[in-house]
Structures are given as structure tokens and as C-alpha cells.
C-alpha positions in Angstrom: 15.5 65.2 165.9 12.9 65.6 163.2 11.0 68.9 163.0 7.2 69.0 162.9 6.0 71.7 160.6 3.5 73.9 162.3 1.5 77.0 161.2 0.7 79.8 163.6 -1.4 82.8 162.8 -0.3 86.1 164.3 -0.7 89.7 163.6 1.5 91.0 160.8 2.9 93.9 162.9 3.8 91.5 165.7 5.6 89.2 163.2 7.5 92.1 161.6 8.6 93.6 165.0 9.6 90.1 166.3 11.7 89.5 163.2 13.3 92.9 163.4 14.3 92.5 167.0 15.4 88.9 166.5 17.7 89.8 163.6 19.4 92.3 165.9 20.8 89.4 168.0 21.2 87.0 165.1 18.0 84.9 165.4 15.1 84.3 163.1 11.5 84.0 163.9 11.5 80.2 164.2 14.4 80.4 166.8 12.4 82.9 168.9 9.4 80.6 168.9 11.6 77.6 169.8 13.2 79.5 172.7 9.8 80.6 174.0 8.4 77.1 173.9 11.5 75.6 175.6 11.4 78.3 178.3 7.7 77.6 178.8 8.3 73.9 179.2 11.1 74.5 181.7 8.9 76.9 183.7 11.2 79.9 183.2 8.4 81.6 181.3 4.9 81.5 182.7 2.0 82.4 180.5 -1.2 83.2 182.4 -4.5 84.0 181.0 -7.3 85.0 183.3 -10.8 86.2 182.7 -11.4 87.3 186.3 -12.0 91.0 186.8 -9.2 92.9 188.7 -11.5 93.6 191.6 -12.0 89.8 192.1 -8.2 89.2 192.0 -7.6 92.0 194.5 -10.2 90.5 196.9 -8.5 87.1 196.6 -5.2 88.7 197.4 -6.6 90.4 200.5 -8.1 87.1 201.6 -4.8 85.3 201.2 -3.1 88.0 203.2 -5.7 87.7 205.9 -5.2 83.9 206.1 -1.4 84.3 206.2 -1.9 86.7 209.1 -4.2 84.3 210.9 -1.8 81.5 210.4 1.1 83.5 211.9 -1.1 84.1 215.0 -1.9 80.4 215.2 -5.6 80.9 214.3 -5.4 79.0 211.0 -4.1 75.7 210.0 -1.6 75.1 207.2 -1.4 72.0 205.2 1.6 70.6 203.3 -0.6 69.0 200.7 -4.2 68.7 199.5 -4.2 65.1 200.7 -3.4 66.2 204.2 -6.2 68.8 204.0 -8.8 66.3 202.8 -7.7 63.7 205.3 -8.2 66.3 208.1 -11.7 67.2 206.7 -12.8 63.6 206.3 -11.6 62.7 209.8 -14.2 65.1 211.4 
């Protein structure tokens, strides 16, 4: 399969440290990038970037726990899909 030349810009220290660690196991920088990209595509590596403050994320977690608790008690409905949710909302 033909390779597509790509340029990425990273910090010099990160590059050096990556090359040093990769060489310990017989890889080069390109191989590490390929492995990371394939793992990302397969879903074995997840990369998440969020700009939400930690307090907001904590509040969302508490709300999710509360809804889970309500569902266990039979006080909240659970949907298998967003379609089922919207069908239920639009039927009212």
C-alpha cells in the first residue's frame, strides 16, 4: 500500500523522548505514529479533549449517578436508542 507523506509538528523534547523509548523496543518514530493511529482507528486508544471545567464534569457524573439510582428504583425510564427516546417524546 502506498504511503502518504505527512508532516507533523511536535515539541523537540517529546520527539527525542519518543525516539529514545521506541529504539529500546526496536521501533522508530514512524512506527510509533502508525501504531497509535491504528489503535485509535480500532478504538483501543481513545483520545479525548474537553474544555469543560472539572466541576462541571463532576456535576454531570453526580447527575448520571442519580439517574442510574432512579432507574433502579423504577422512577426513571431507560431507552435502548435515541430513536426510541424521540419516539416516546413525540407520542406525547
